C-alpha positions as CSV (number, residue, x, y, z in Angstrom):
1,X,12.4,9.2,11.2
2,X,8.9,8.6,12.1
3,X,7.2,6.8,9.1
4,X,3.5,5.9,8.8
5,X,2.4,2.8,6.8
6,X,-1.2,2.6,5.7
7,X,-3.3,-0.1,4.0
8,X,-4.2,0.4,0.5
9,X,-6.5,3.2,-0.6
10,X,-9.4,2.4,-2.9
11,X,-10.8,5.9,-3.0
12,X,-13.3,6.5,-5.4
13,X,-14.2,10.1,-4.6
14,X,-13.2,13.1,-2.4
15,X,-14.1,12.0,1.1
16,X,-14.0,15.7,2.1
17,X,-17.5,16.2,0.7
18,X,-19.1,13.8,3.1
19,X,-19.6,13.4,6.9
20,X,-16.4,11.8,8.1
21,X,-16.1,12.1,12.0
22,X,-12.6,10.8,12.3
23,X,-11.0,12.9,9.5
24,X,-9.5,15.5,11.6
25,X,-8.3,13.0,14.0
26,X,-6.8,10.9,11.6
27,X,-5.2,13.8,9.8
28,X,-3.7,14.9,13.1
29,X,-1.9,11.6,13.7
30,X,-0.8,11.3,10.3
31,X,0.6,14.8,10.4
32,X,2.9,13.9,13.2
33,X,5.0,11.8,10.8
34,X,7.9,12.6,8.5
35,X,6.5,10.6,5.8
36,X,3.0,8.8,5.2
37,X,2.6,5.8,2.6
38,X,-0.4,4.2,0.9
39,X,-1.0,2.1,-2.2
40,X,-3.3,4.2,-4.6
41,X,-5.7,1.5,-5.8
42,X,-7.4,3.6,-8.5
43,X,-6.6,5.1,-11.8
44,X,-7.5,8.8,-12.1
45,X,-10.2,9.8,-14.6
46,X,-9.6,12.1,-17.5
47,X,-7.4,10.1,-19.9
48,X,-7.6,6.6,-21.3
49,X,-10.2,4.0,-22.1
50,X,-11.6,1.6,-19.5
51,X,-9.9,-1.9,-19.9
52,X,-12.4,-3.5,-17.8
53,X,-16.0,-3.0,-16.7
54,X,-18.4,-3.5,-13.8
55,X,-17.7,-3.9,-10.1
56,X,-14.1,-4.1,-10.2
57,X,-13.2,-1.1,-12.6
58,X,-11.3,1.3,-10.1
59,X,-11.3,5.0,-11.2
60,X,-11.5,8.1,-9.4
61,X,-11.6,11.9,-10.2
62,X,-8.4,13.7,-9.7
63,X,-9.7,15.5,-6.6
64,X,-9.0,12.3,-4.4
65,X,-5.4,13.4,-4.6
66,X,-6.3,16.6,-2.8
67,X,-8.1,14.4,-0.2
68,X,-5.2,12.2,0.5
69,X,-2.8,15.2,0.6
70,X,-5.0,16.9,3.1
71,X,-4.5,13.7,5.3
72,X,-0.7,14.2,5.2
73,X,-0.1,11.3,2.7
74,X,3.1,12.0,0.5
75,X,4.1,8.7,-0.7
76,X,2.0,6.7,-3.2
77,X,2.8,3.1,-4.4
78,X,1.2,2.8,-7.9
79,X,2.0,-0.8,-8.7
80,X,-1.2,-2.9,-8.7
81,X,-3.7,-4.7,-10.7
82,X,-5.8,-1.7,-11.1
83,X,-3.1,0.7,-12.4
84,X,-4.1,-0.2,-16.1
85,X,-7.9,0.1,-15.5
86,X,-7.7,3.0,-18.1
87,X,-5.1,1.5,-20.2
88,X,-1.6,2.8,-20.8
89,X,-2.6,6.4,-21.3
90,X,-4.5,6.3,-18.0
91,X,-1.5,4.7,-16.2
92,X,0.9,7.4,-17.4
93,X,-1.6,10.4,-16.8
94,X,-2.2,9.1,-13.3
95,X,1.6,9.0,-12.5
96,X,2.0,12.5,-14.0
97,X,-1.0,13.9,-11.9
98,X,0.6,12.5,-8.7
99,X,3.9,13.9,-9.4
100,X,2.4,17.3,-10.4
101,X,0.5,17.3,-7.0
102,X,3.7,16.8,-5.0
103,X,3.5,13.1,-4.2
104,X,6.6,10.8,-4.3
105,X,5.5,7.8,-6.4
106,X,7.0,4.3,-7.6
107,X,5.8,1.3,-9.3
108,X,4.8,2.4,-12.7
109,X,6.7,4.2,-15.6
110,X,7.6,4.8,-19.2
111,X,9.6,1.7,-19.2
112,X,10.6,-1.3,-17.0
113,X,13.7,0.8,-15.6
114,X,11.4,3.8,-14.6
115,X,8.7,1.5,-13.2
116,X,11.1,-0.3,-10.8
117,X,13.1,2.8,-10.0
118,X,12.6,4.2,-6.5
119,X,10.9,7.3,-5.6
120,X,12.9,9.7,-3.0
121,X,11.2,12.1,-1.0
122,X,13.1,14.6,1.2
123,X,11.8,15.3,4.8
124,X,13.1,17.5,7.4
125,X,14.7,14.5,9.1
126,X,16.1,12.9,5.8
127,X,15.1,11.1,2.7
128,X,12.7,8.4,2.3
129,X,13.0,6.0,-0.5
130,X,10.0,4.0,-2.0
131,X,10.2,0.9,-4.1
132,X,6.9,-0.5,-5.2
133,X,6.0,-3.6,-7.2
134,X,3.0,-6.0,-8.0
135,X,2.6,-9.7,-8.4
136,X,-0.5,-11.3,-9.8
137,X,-3.4,-10.3,-12.0
138,X,-1.2,-7.9,-14.1
139,X,-3.0,-8.3,-17.5
140,X,-1.4,-8.8,-20.8
141,X,-0.2,-5.4,-21.7
142,X,-0.2,-3.7,-18.4
143,X,3.4,-4.9,-17.4
144,X,6.2,-2.4,-18.0
145,X,8.9,-3.8,-20.5
146,X,12.1,-2.2,-22.1
147,X,10.0,-0.6,-24.7
148,X,6.5,-0.1,-23.2
149,X,5.1,1.9,-20.2
150,X,3.4,-0.1,-17.5
151,X,3.5,-1.6,-14.0
152,X,6.7,-2.8,-12.2
153,X,5.5,-6.5,-12.3
154,X,7.1,-9.3,-10.2
155,X,6.5,-12.6,-11.8
156,X,6.5,-16.0,-10.3
157,X,8.1,-19.2,-11.9
158,X,6.2,-22.2,-12.4
159,X,7.8,-23.6,-9.2
160,X,6.2,-20.7,-7.2
161,X,9.4,-18.7,-6.7
162,X,10.1,-15.1,-7.7
163,X,11.2,-14.8,-11.2
164,X,15.0,-14.2,-11.0
165,X,15.1,-11.3,-13.4
166,X,12.3,-9.5,-11.6
167,X,13.7,-10.2,-8.2
168,X,17.2,-8.9,-9.2
169,X,15.2,-5.6,-10.3
170,X,13.4,-5.4,-7.0
171,X,16.6,-5.9,-5.0
172,X,18.7,-3.6,-7.1
173,X,16.2,-0.8,-6.6
174,X,16.1,-1.3,-2.9
175,X,19.9,-1.0,-2.9
176,X,19.6,2.0,-5.0
177,X,17.1,3.7,-2.6
178,X,19.2,2.7,0.5
179,X,22.3,4.6,-1.1
180,X,20.1,7.6,-1.5
181,X,17.9,7.6,1.6
182,X,18.1,7.4,5.3
183,X,14.9,5.2,5.2
184,X,13.5,2.7,2.6
185,X,10.1,1.3,2.2
186,X,9.6,-1.8,0.0
187,X,6.0,-2.5,-1.1
188,X,4.6,-5.6,-2.8
189,X,0.9,-5.5,-4.0
190,X,0.1,-9.3,-4.2
191,X,-2.7,-11.2,-5.7
192,X,-1.2,-14.6,-5.6
193,X,-3.3,-15.5,-2.6
194,X,-3.3,-18.6,-0.5
195,X,-6.6,-20.4,0.0
196,X,-6.7,-18.7,3.3
197,X,-6.5,-15.0,2.3
198,X,-4.9,-14.0,5.6
199,X,-2.2,-16.5,5.3
200,X,1.1,-15.1,3.7
201,X,2.9,-17.4,1.0
202,X,6.4,-18.8,1.7
203,X,7.7,-17.0,-1.3
204,X,6.6,-13.6,0.0
205,X,8.2,-14.2,3.3
206,X,11.6,-15.0,1.6
207,X,11.2,-11.9,-0.6
208,X,10.5,-9.7,2.3
209,X,13.6,-10.7,4.0
210,X,15.6,-10.3,0.9
211,X,14.4,-6.7,0.6
212,X,15.4,-6.1,4.3
213,X,18.9,-7.6,3.6
214,X,19.2,-5.3,0.5
215,X,18.5,-2.2,2.7
216,X,14.8,-1.7,3.3
217,X,13.8,-0.4,6.7
218,X,10.3,-1.9,6.4
219,X,8.6,-4.3,3.9
220,X,4.9,-3.6,3.2
221,X,2.1,-6.0,1.9
222,X,-1.0,-4.9,0.1
223,X,-3.3,-6.8,-2.3
224,X,-5.3,-9.1,0.0
225,X,-8.0,-6.9,1.7
226,X,-7.4,-8.7,5.0
227,X,-4.5,-8.1,7.6
228,X,-1.6,-10.5,7.5
229,X,1.0,-11.1,10.2
230,X,4.0,-9.1,11.3
231,X,7.6,-10.4,11.8
232,X,10.9,-8.7,12.2
233,X,14.0,-9.6,10.2
234,X,17.5,-8.1,11.6
235,X,15.3,-5.9,13.8
236,X,13.3,-4.4,10.9
237,X,9.6,-4.9,10.7
238,X,7.8,-6.8,7.8
239,X,4.2,-5.9,7.6
240,X,3.0,-8.8,5.4
241,X,-0.5,-7.2,4.8
242,X,-2.0,-4.1,6.1
243,X,-5.4,-4.5,4.4
244,X,-7.2,-1.3,3.4
245,X,-6.9,2.3,4.8
246,X,-9.9,3.3,2.5
247,X,-12.2,0.6,0.9
248,X,-14.8,2.1,-1.3
249,X,-15.6,-1.2,-3.0
250,X,-19.0,-1.5,-4.6
251,X,-19.4,-5.1,-4.2
252,X,-22.5,-6.4,-2.6
253,X,-22.7,-6.4,1.2
254,X,-21.1,-9.5,2.6
255,X,-19.0,-10.1,-0.5
256,X,-15.9,-9.7,1.8
257,X,-15.5,-11.2,5.3
258,X,-15.9,-8.9,8.4
259,X,-11.9,-8.9,8.5
260,X,-11.8,-7.0,5.2
261,X,-13.3,-4.0,7.1
262,X,-10.7,-3.8,9.7
263,X,-7.1,-2.4,9.4
264,X,-4.1,-0.9,11.3
265,X,-2.0,2.3,10.9
266,X,1.5,1.3,11.5
267,X,3.7,3.9,13.0
268,X,7.5,3.1,12.7
269,X,10.6,4.6,14.1
270,X,13.0,3.8,11.4
271,X,16.1,3.9,13.8
272,X,14.7,1.5,16.4
273,X,12.3,-0.6,14.3
274,X,9.7,0.2,17.2
275,X,6.1,0.0,15.9
276,X,2.8,1.7,17.1
277,X,-0.3,0.2,15.7
278,X,-3.5,2.1,15.6
279,X,-6.5,-0.2,14.9
280,X,-9.2,0.9,12.3
281,X,-12.6,0.1,11.7
282,X,-13.9,0.7,8.1
283,X,-17.7,1.2,7.5
284,X,-19.0,-1.5,5.3
285,X,-22.6,-0.3,5.6
286,X,-21.8,3.4,5.2
287,X,-24.3,5.8,3.8
288,X,-23.9,9.1,1.9
289,X,-20.7,7.8,0.3
290,X,-19.1,6.9,3.5
291,X,-18.5,3.1,2.8
292,X,-15.2,1.9,3.6
293,X,-14.1,5.2,5.5
294,X,-11.8,4.5,8.2
295,X,-12.3,5.4,11.9
296,X,-10.3,4.9,14.9
297,X,-11.5,1.4,16.3
298,X,-13.3,1.5,19.7
299,X,-12.1,-0.4,22.7
300,X,-13.6,-3.9,22.0
301,X,-13.2,-3.9,18.3
302,X,-9.6,-2.4,18.8
303,X,-8.8,-5.3,21.1
304,X,-10.3,-7.9,18.7
305,X,-8.2,-6.4,15.8
306,X,-4.9,-6.5,17.7
307,X,-5.6,-9.9,19.2
308,X,-6.3,-11.5,15.7
309,X,-3.2,-9.8,14.5
310,X,-1.1,-11.1,17.0
311,X,-2.2,-14.8,16.3
312,X,-1.1,-14.3,12.8
313,X,2.3,-12.6,13.7
314,X,5.6,-14.2,14.6
315,X,7.2,-11.4,16.2
316,X,4.4,-9.2,17.6
317,X,3.8,-8.6,21.3
318,X,0.8,-6.3,21.8
319,X,1.3,-3.8,24.7
320,X,-1.3,-1.2,25.7
321,X,-0.2,2.3,25.0
322,X,-1.5,4.2,27.9
323,X,0.3,7.5,27.0
């Protein structure tokens, strides 16, 4: 199968209503895939009460789902630190709206078993399983428990390792997805950042390899707004951080470094593990609501993005695609 893995989508309004020169071009690229995945970093408006305020309250009208669907996206990770921005009611309403719109989702649920359970999507070439979970900045009351809805939270111990109970849930879910699917995506949204936000912590590297061992065909990292390195384990790719696909942050200009406005689309052949990378440039200074909207990077910028990613990676050899 041909899988497309995107950075996280902080999408605060329907981008079809604004000038977006590369929308059709990107939709065509995504439309060639059997399945396209992103991390929805907003809670949908219409239910619930805000649990935070100001710059980092991430909500959006339900119409953003139509925008994502029109781009060809069908798989959504919902486990992140903004899933509870409208409380439990908003979290459950967002999950329900995504399912009603035809998306396959994972990472939140009515209890801890539902939150960690994989989503399964049927494609013309087989089924794709999605497992999604989050670590860091999951606020009190937001994590799913045996008797409370919420986020699939992966906690860390005082020693900085994955909590064994949560790790067991993650790996069991990956195994379950592998039994039901021909390809499995495991996604971590992580906010336990290193001082260098482009550095991947050792515990995440161990976790990613364990997910591959359990049956994942690809491990995807989200959370940090910057690209992280790529490695392979048993011939399968680990994308430690894809940055953002859409980044409609309302932070002041310069709040994030320039690297936060760069990303890649990763196109994976699940049978061979081969990756194609399409560099993206996000518009930090965009007007008319176009801030953080992706465009295919130009030659010099694309070369810079791939060069920087290569330096962060252990098993990435960049070759120009002349096709």
